[in-house]
VOSEDREN-104864 format. One record per residue: x, y, z of N, C-alpha, C in turn; residue in one letter. Coordinates in steps of 0.1 Angstrom, whole numbers, plus 5000, padded with zeros to 4 digits. Layout:
// VOSEDREN-104864
XYZXYZXYZA...
This chain:
// VOSEDREN-104864
075403373892075903443900077903363900M078903433900080203433903080703393913S081903343914082703343926082703423936L083403613928083403693937081903763936K081103743934080103773937079103683947D079703593945078703463963079803513971W081303543975082103563983081503693986A081303823980080903903982080103913994M079103843988077203853989077503774009A078603654012078703594024079403694033N079803824026080903914034079703974044R079004024034078104124038077204064044N076903924046075603884052076303874066H078303824069078003744083078403914091G078704024084079104164085077604134091I076504144082074404154089074904124106S075103954104075403874113076103924133L077304024125078504074138077604234141N076304224131075804374140075004334145R074004204142073204164156074004164176I072604154178073204184204073704064201S074004004215074303944217072703814225L071903934226070803854232069903814222A069803874212068903884198069703774189A070803684194072303624181071603454193T071203534208071403334214070203314212I069003424213067803414214067803354203Q068103384188067703344173068403134175L070003154180070903014181069902924191L069102954198068102894206066602824198V066602934194065102924186065402844171V065802824159066202754154067102624158F067402644168068002464171066802364178G066002444183064902334188064002364176G063902464164062802424157062302354150L063902224150063102084137062202024143P062801984160062301904167060501954164A060402144167059202074171057802114157I058802154145058602124133057901914128A059301874132058501714135057501684148I057801734157057001624167055101734162A055101814155054201864148053201834135S054401754133054101694122053501534120I053901454137053901344144052401394145L051901464155050801474159049601504153L050101564139048801624130048401434127W049501324123049301214114048901164127R049101134138048701064152047701034151S046401084144045600984145044401094154G045101154165044201194177042701294172W042501324178041501434179042001584182S041701674169042401834163042501814183P041501834193040901944203042701874213I043201674212044001644222045101694215A045301704195047101794191047201904195S046202004194046302104198047202154210G046202064217046802104236048002034235S047401944227050001944228050702024222C050102044205050902174199051302234212A049802294217050002434229051602444235V051502304244052102264253053602244254M054302204238055402164238055502304233M054302434225055202554221055802604227L054502624245054802704247056202654263G056202514266057702494271059102534259I059002534250060202524240060102734237W059402804242059302944243059502974253V058902894269059302974274061602914283G061702824277062902784279063402844266C064002904257063703004250064603124255V063903154264063103344276064203254288M064103164294065803104299066503104300A067103054288068303074277069203154287A067903284274068503384273068703444290R068003474294067803554303069903474313E069503324311070503294321071903284319R072603374306073403374297074003554300I072703634298072603784296072803794313L072103724324071903814332073003834344F074303674335075603734344076303864339P076503854320076703974313076104064324L075104094319074204274327075404284343R075404194349076304164364077804244361T078404124354079204214351080004374343L078704374337078904514331078604604344S077904574350077404644365079204694371N079404524373080304614383082104664374L082404614360082804684353083004834356L081904884353082005044350081305084367A081205024380081805054391083105074393A083504994390085105004394085805144383L085205144372085505314362085905394368R084405374382083905494379084705514397E085205444399085905454416085205314426G083905274426083105254432083805094439D084205074452085004924444084404834455Y083404874461082004804470081504734466S081104694453079604594445080604484449L079504354448080304264449079304144440R079504054431078703964419078203884438A077103894438076803804446076503604439A076603624432076403464423077503414416S078803424424079603334417080003234426A079403144413079902984415080702904411R081202824419082502774415082302704407R081502624404081102524391080902614380A081402674373081102774361082102854358D081902864342082702974344082303094346V081103144343081203314346081003324363L080703224376081103234381082603254387G083303204379085403194379085103324378E084803444363085003564363084403644370V083503624381083103744385083503704400M084303584406085203564415086503604411R086903624402088103684403088203824400E087003864399086204054395086404074408L085904024419084704044432086704014439N087603964435088903944441089604074440G089804144424089904174420089604334429L088604344425087404494435088404464448S088204384453088604384473089704424473Q090804394464092504414462092304574462A091604654450091204794446090704864456L089804824467089704864478090304924490Q091004764492092504804497093804884497T093204884482094704994481094305154480D093205124481093005274475092905304490R092405224503092605254518094005304519Q095005184521096005244522096705344514E096605364505096605494498095805644505A095205564512094905744515094505734532T094805634538095405674553097005724548E097805654537099105734537099305874536T098505894523098706004528098206164533N096506024544096706134556097906154567A098706044569099806054575100806154570L101306144554102206234548101606354557L100406424552100506554552100106624568L100106524580100306534590101306574597A102406464586103606504592103806654583V103606654573103906754568104006924575I101906894576101807034585102607064601S103406934598103706924616105306944615N105606964612107606964612107707114608I108307154613109107294616110307324602D109607314588110207304580109607344570L109307454559108407524553109207404537A107407344533107707304523106407294513V107007314496106007354488106407304482F105607244473105107144457104107234445T105807254429105207354421104807144413F104307224405103707154393105007224383D104807184373105907154357106007314352Q104107404355104307494353105207594361E105407604373105907684379105107664395N103907624390102607694405102407624417R102607684424101807614433101007524439L100907404439099807294444099807244461R100707264466101107234477101707264487L101007344503101407424511101607404525V102707374537102507284550101907454554N101707434565101307594576102207664578D103907604584104907674584105707794570T105407664559105007784547104507854541G102907874546101607984547102408134559I103008054567103408194579104708234575K106008144564106408184562106308364551L105308344542104508394535103708504538L103008484547102908524560101408594546N101008454544099408484533098908374539R097208464532096008254538096708194521Q096708104528096607904516095607944506S094908024506093608034497094408184481Q095208214496095708374481096908264471E097708224482099208164472098708044465I097807934469097907854462097407884443L098007824435098307834421098107994417G099608014424100508154420101308064417S101908144409103608104401104608124414T106008044416107208114418107808254418A107008314412107708454410107208524418A106108534414104608584427105008564438E105408474442105608424453106908484459L107408484451109308544457109508374456G109608314449110408174454111108104443L111208184431111608144418112908144419E113708214431115308214431115508034438E114607994446114707894451114807784442C114207794432114107624418115007654410L116007724414116807764405117607664409Q119307654398120807624401120507484408G121507454424121607354426120407324436N120807164442119607164440119207144458R120807124463120407184478121807324482T121807364488122207534489122207594498G122307744505122507834510121707964507V120307984510120008134507120408254514L120608304509120308464523119508584513R118508554524117608704519116008664533R115408744539114308784548112908754532S112308674544110408644533110108774549F108908754545107808864555107508744570P107108654568106708614579108108544595G108808584587110308514595111308614597S111808614606113008774609115008584603F114408544599115208464599116308514582G117608504581117608564570119008484564T119308354567119908254557119208104564R119008044553117607944550118607814536W118607674541118807594538117807604529E118507574513117507514504117307334497I116107264497116707124497115607094485R115607104468114807064463114706914460R114206834454114206714450113106704440S112406644426111406584417110306424415A109406504416108706364417107306374404F106806294403106306284400104106264400R103306354402102006314408101306274391Q100506184391099506164383100306174362Q101706104363102306124352103006274348G103206344360103206514358104006534363R105806574357106406624369105906774378P106706724391106606834406107806824404H108406974411108906964425108506944442Q109806944449109106954461110307084470L110407164475111307234478111207264492L111607224502111907254519112807374521V112407484524112907584531113607544548L114707604551115307534566115807704569S115307754581115807834586117007804599D118407834589119507834599119407924607L119508024610119508174617119108104630S117807994630116907944644118307864651Q118407764642119807654641120807724645T121107854641122207904650122207944663L121108034664120808014681120207954690R120507864683120007754698121107674696E122507654686124207584692124207744700E124007854697124307914703124207964718E123307914723122607934735122607854738R123707644736124307524740125007604743R126007694741127407664736127907824749A126807864754126607974764126907894777W125307764774125307714784126607614788Q127507604783128607494780129307604792R129307714786131107824794130107834804L129207874806128207894818128507784830I128707654831129207514838130307504837R131607584832132207574832132907684839V132707784840132407844851132507854867L130907824863130507794880131707674883G131907594875133507454881134107594887H134707614880136107694884135707764891E134507814892134307914908134507844920L133407684919133507664924135107544935N135607544926137107504932137907584937N137507764936137907834940138007914951S136607834953135607954965135907814975L135707724975136307634983137207594993G138407634991139407655002139407795009P138507895004138608025011136707985014I136407915019134407895023135307855040Q136407675035137007635046137707755052S138707825046139607895059138807975061I138308035058136508085067135808045079S135907905078135107845088136407785099D137107795093138707765105138107905113S138607975106139208135112137308125122L136208115113134708155126134508065141G135707945138135607895148136407905154T137907915156139007945166138208105175V137308205162137008335168135708305181A134608205179134208095188134408125201R135508095201136207975213136408085222R135908035238136508155247138008155248S138408335257139408305259140208235267P140608135274141208075273141207935271P140607915263139907765251141307845240E141307955239142308055229143908015229R144308005213146107985216146408145223S148208155222148408305224148308295210K148508215197148408365184148208355175E146808325183145308315176145508485162W145308635168145208745171146608705153E147308655155148508665142147808535134S147208435139146808425130145408415118D144808495127143308585123143508655107L144708705116144908835106145908765100I146808675101147208605086146508535073A145408445084144208435074143508525069G
C-alpha cells in the first residue's frame, strides 16, 4: 500500500468515527479502556488452579461490574447533556421557566448549567419588564387626547389608539392592515415631519391639525409613527380663556365705577330717612344735586 492510499484510508476511517454518536463513542472508549484489564484478569483466573465454578463466578462478577460501570459512565455524562439540550430548546421556544436542578459548583457541567440558569433568569426578567413596559405604553397611548397611528414599510396601519379610531369613525378591525391611501392619511406621511394640515375627518369637527411624524424600527423593519393633534380645539380653549380674562377685567372696572355711586346712594338714603328736625335746611338741594 502506498503512502497516499494509507492516508486516504485513515482519513476515511476518521470520517466514519466522527459520524458515531457521542453516546456510542463514550461507551466504546469505556469498553476498550477496561477490556485489557478484563482479559488479563480472565487469564489469571484460568491459570489460578481454582475450580471452574469459582473461576466462572469471579469472571461473571467482573463482567457484571464492568458492564455496570460502562452503563453508569454513559448515563453520568449523557444525562446532563440531555438536560442542557432541553433547557436550550426551551429558551429557543421562549420558555424561560425551566431550570437545571443538578447544577453543582465542583463540576464543569454544573458550572455550565448554573450559567444557563442565570441566562434563563435574565431573559425571563427582561421579557417581564418588556411586557410591563409595553402594557404601560399602550395604556398611555390609549388615554391621551391625540390620534396615534403606526404604519409599516408598506404604509399599512399596524397600530391605532382610541382617539385615532374615533377620528376615522371606523372600527379597528376594519382599518388595521389598510394602507394610508385607503384611510385618507397618505398626505400625512409625505413632506416634512412636522407641520400643519388643513382638512376635515369623518369623526371630528376640527379642520386644522398639527402633524408630527417619526421613524422607528420594530423587529428590524422600518415603521413610521404619526401623531395628529386638533389645533381647533386648542384655539377654542385659548379663546375661552381670553374671554374669561376680558370678563374679569370688565367686572373689575364696573366694580370700580359702581363703588362711588353706591357710597353716594347710601349717604342720600341716610339723610332721607332722618326726621325733619334732624335734617339740615339744604338737604333737598343736596339731594337734587347728588
